C-alpha positions in Angstrom: 28.8 81.3 86.3 30.9 80.4 83.3 33.3 83.3 84.1 33.7 81.9 87.6 34.3 78.4 86.4 37.0 79.7 83.8 38.6 81.7 86.6 38.8 78.6 88.9 40.0 76.4 86.1 42.8 79.0 85.1 43.7 79.3 88.8 44.0 75.5 89.1 46.1 75.3 86.0 48.5 78.0 87.2 48.8 76.4 90.5 49.6 73.1 88.9 52.2 74.7 86.8 53.8 76.4 89.8 53.8 73.1 91.7 55.3 71.2 88.7 58.0 73.9 88.3 58.8 73.8 92.1 59.1 70.0 92.0 61.3 70.2 88.9 63.6 72.8 90.5 63.9 70.8 93.8 65.1 67.8 91.9 67.9 69.8 90.4 70.3 68.3 92.9 68.4 65.5 94.8 69.0 65.2 98.5 70.7 68.7 98.8 69.1 72.0 99.6 69.3 74.6 96.8 70.4 77.2 99.2 73.0 76.6 101.9 71.6 76.9 105.4 73.6 79.3 107.6 75.8 77.5 110.1 74.7 77.3 113.7 76.8 79.2 116.3 78.6 76.0 117.5 79.2 74.9 113.9 81.1 77.9 112.7 84.7 77.2 111.6 87.2 78.8 114.0 90.1 80.8 112.6 93.4 79.3 113.0 95.6 81.0 115.7 97.8 83.7 114.0 101.5 82.7 113.7 104.0 85.0 115.2 105.7 87.3 112.7 109.5 87.1 112.1 111.5 90.2 112.3 112.3 90.0 108.5 108.4 89.9 107.8 107.8 92.8 110.0 110.7 94.8 108.5 109.4 94.2 105.0 105.8 95.0 106.0 106.8 98.3 107.6 109.2 99.3 104.8 106.6 98.4 102.2 103.9 100.4 104.1 106.2 103.6 104.4 107.3 103.4 100.7 103.7 102.9 99.5 102.3 105.6 101.5 105.1 107.9 100.5 104.5 107.0 96.7 100.7 107.6 97.0 101.3 111.0 98.5 103.5 112.4 95.9 106.9 111.4 97.3 106.2 112.5 100.8 105.2 110.8 104.1 102.6 113.0 105.8 101.9 112.8 109.5 100.5 115.1 112.0 102.6 115.8 115.1 100.1 116.0 117.9 102.6 117.3 120.5 103.9 120.3 118.4 100.4 120.6 116.7 101.8 120.7 113.1 101.8 118.6 110.1 105.1 117.0 109.0 106.0 116.5 105.4 108.8 113.9 105.4 110.8 111.7 103.0 111.4 108.1 103.9 115.0 107.2 105.0 115.2 103.8 106.5 113.7 101.1 108.8 115.8 100.4 112.0 115.8 96.6 111.6 117.5 96.3 115.0 114.5 98.1 116.7 111.6 95.8 115.8 109.5 94.4 118.7 106.2 93.0 119.8 104.2 95.3 122.0 101.3 92.9 122.5 100.1 89.7 121.0 99.8 90.3 117.3 101.0 93.9 117.5 104.4 95.2 116.7 106.4 98.4 116.3 109.4 99.6 114.4 111.5 102.7 114.4 111.6 104.3 111.0 113.7 107.4 110.1 112.3 110.1 107.9 113.7 113.6 107.1 112.0 116.9 106.7 112.9 119.4 104.0 114.9 121.4 106.4 117.1 118.4 107.3 115.7 117.5 110.6 115.5 113.7 111.2 112.3 112.3 112.6 112.2 108.8 114.2 108.6 107.6 113.9 107.3 104.5 115.5 105.0 102.7 113.2 102.7 100.1 114.8 101.6 97.2 112.9 98.8 94.7 113.8 98.0 91.4 112.4 94.9 91.6 110.3 93.1 89.1 108.0 95.3 89.9 105.0 98.7 90.5 106.7 100.1 93.2 108.7 98.4 96.7 108.8 99.6 100.0 110.2 97.3 101.2 112.9 99.3 103.9 114.6 102.1 106.3 114.0 103.8 108.2 116.8 106.8 110.7 116.7 109.4 109.0 118.9 112.4 111.4 118.4 112.9 114.8 116.8 116.6 115.4 115.8 117.7 112.6 118.0 115.9 113.8 121.1 113.4 111.1 122.4 109.9 112.0 123.5 109.5 108.7 125.2 111.6 105.6 125.8 110.9 101.8 125.4 111.6 99.3 128.1 110.9 95.6 128.2 108.4 94.5 130.9 109.8 91.9 133.1 106.4 90.2 133.7 105.4 89.5 130.1 108.7 90.4 128.1 106.7 92.8 126.0 108.0 96.3 125.0 106.2 99.2 126.7 106.6 103.0 126.5 107.2 105.6 129.2 108.0 109.3 129.1 111.7 109.9 128.5 112.1 111.8 131.7 111.1 108.8 133.9 113.7 106.4 132.5 116.4 105.2 134.9 
């Protein structure tokens, strides 16, 4: 019986201490919850609409991407040519600043020249998309090999965006 009484008394003391500690912690910042409640669906802040990219910003982003990728791969830009089914080991030459365009809202492309070790020029189209922290490359396509196009670009009359078509169907 004495053991039971001690057990009950100890339990009450511990419960009292826990309650006192909880009250003390709750008063740390009166009137504010200690943990922020998650926002309700309709209270979430909306992202501001992305601003259009200028041609200079696009050219810098593409050049920076090509140069950084080349640096990281030991001085070579490596890409797989799916049509010829072979890897290409290229060196960066230049970005065609006159061939920068929007292909869809927030997505852009530019022609970038590279050279292979045997002197063949490859015109690659690098596609950039607006991401949370700037422009990111999301596609690379071989546009021309030694000046011969695999496809051509045309500006759609409906939406003024640039689109691709096979070189043989161009008027």
